[in-house]
N, C-alpha and C positions, 0 to 999 in steps of 0.2 A: 411262523417259525415255532418249532417245539421249544419248550422251556429248557433253559440251560442250568436250571437249579442243580447244584451238586457237581457242576462241571468247572473246568478251569478256563480262564481267559489268560492268554499270554500276549503281552504287548509286542507288536511287530516292530522291527527296527525303524519303520517310518513314523511311529508314534513318538513325537518329540515333546509332548506335554510333560514338563518336569515332574508332575504328580504321578506319572505312569511309565516313565522310561524304564524298560526292562523289568516290569512288574509281572507277577503271577497273582491272579485274583481268583478266589473261590467264590462262585456265585451262590449266594444264600437264598435268593428269591428272584424269580423272573416270571412276570405275568404281562398281560396287555397293559397294565398300569405302569410298567417300568421294571427296573432290575436293581438289585442291591448285592454287594459283595464286599469282601475284605482282602486287602493286599497281604499276601502270605510271606513276602520276602523283604520287608522293610522294618527291621528291629530299630527301636528308638534307643536312646542312651539312658532311658529312665526305667527303674525297676518297679515291679509290682508294689513292693514295700514302700517305696517313695511316693508313688502316684495313686494307687488304689489299695491301700492296706486292708480294706474290707475283703479283698479277694484272697488274702493270704491263706485262708483255710483251703481254698480250691487250687491255688497256684502258688508255687514256691515264691516267697517274698523277694528272692534274688533274681528271679526270671525277669527278662525285659518285657516291657509293653511294646507291641508292634504298632507301627503307623498303618492303620487299616484303610486310610484313604482321606481325601480332602473334605469330605462332608461330615459335619459335626465332630471336629477333632477333639472336642471336650467330652464327648460321650464315649463310653466303653462297651464293646461287644465282646462276649466271651464264648469261644468255641471250645467244647468239651466232649470227651469220650466218657459218657455216663455209665454208671453201673446199671441204672434203670433207664431204658430208652424213653420212658414216659416223661423223664425230667427235661427232655429237649423241647423247648418251646418252638423252635424252628429246626426240625430234623433235616439232616443232610443225607446220612447213610447209616442205617442200623441205629446204634446207640450214640452216634456222633451228631451233634447239633449245637445250636446256639442257646444260651441261657436266657430265660425271660427276664426283662428289666425288673419286674416285681418279684422275682424269685428270692426265697429265703436262702441266702448263701450257706448258712450253717446247716441246712437240711440237705444240701446237694452233695452227692458223692460221685467223684469222677476218677478215672484212671489217670487222665492227664487233661490239661486245659491250657489255653493260651488266650491272652487278652489283647484286644485291638482298640486303639484310640481312633475313633472315626471310622468311616466306611466309604466305599465308592458307590455312587448312585447314578442311575440313568432314568430319565423321564420316558413316557410312552414313545416307543419307536426309536429312541435315541441309540440304544445299544445295537439294534438291528441295522441302523444306518452306519454305525461305526464298523460293524462286521462286513457290510457290503463294501465299504471303503478299504477293507483289509487292514484296519488299524489293529485288529486283534486276531489271534489264532485261538482255536478252541482245542481242548484236550481232556481226556478222561481224568478225573481226580483220583488220586491214591491217598489213603489216609496218612501215610508218612509225609506227604507234601505239607500238611497242615502243621506238623510238629517237627519239621526238619531242624537239625542242629547246625545246618550249613545254609542259611537263607540266602547268602550271597551267590550260591551256586544253583539255586532252584530254577531260575529262568533257563539257564543252559541245560540243566538236567532234564527238565520237562520237554524241551525241544529235541534233545537227543533221543528221548524215549519215543517221540513221534516218528523219528527216523526220516529217511529220504532227504529232501531238500531242507527240511527243518533242522536236520543235523548240521548242515552247512551254516545255516543262520545262527545256530547255537555257538558256533566257533568264530563268528564275526567280531571284530573289535568294536568297542563302543563308537569310536570314530574311525570309519573305514579308510579315511585318508592316511591313517597311520599304518595301514597294512603294507 
């Protein structure tokens, strides 16, 4: 399978794991050794200023930290749109990428950034198996997806963008029995 790095995973309605129900994940890395990504549409109730004040130079202290996934929820990953693409330790697209853990925050300059507590991870072959089971849909990533002001609408919006039968899925209620 070709790498899904820089692509989106959209949780299928059949995916009932509470960590991933109706999530949209940006894949940051995908190799034979596994995959890693962050959930784009799960804001927490905690602000940058409260949780990681060291990031206040890069991210507004009032911005919320997003729940990036169930793996290492105490760790923080920062996705940023850098002035200098070389600042991205894990580039996604152009000047958009993830900050290196060892980066000197006071030296980084970004147009915008978002912090994620934890990440989603898959071992070798695990994501491929889940894709074969149709637990996930894939879609092209658009930069606005990473910084949306309406994260609760992202799942439906990405499915609508895919069109066809996916647009029908986007309109499904969370509990189809309520339809």
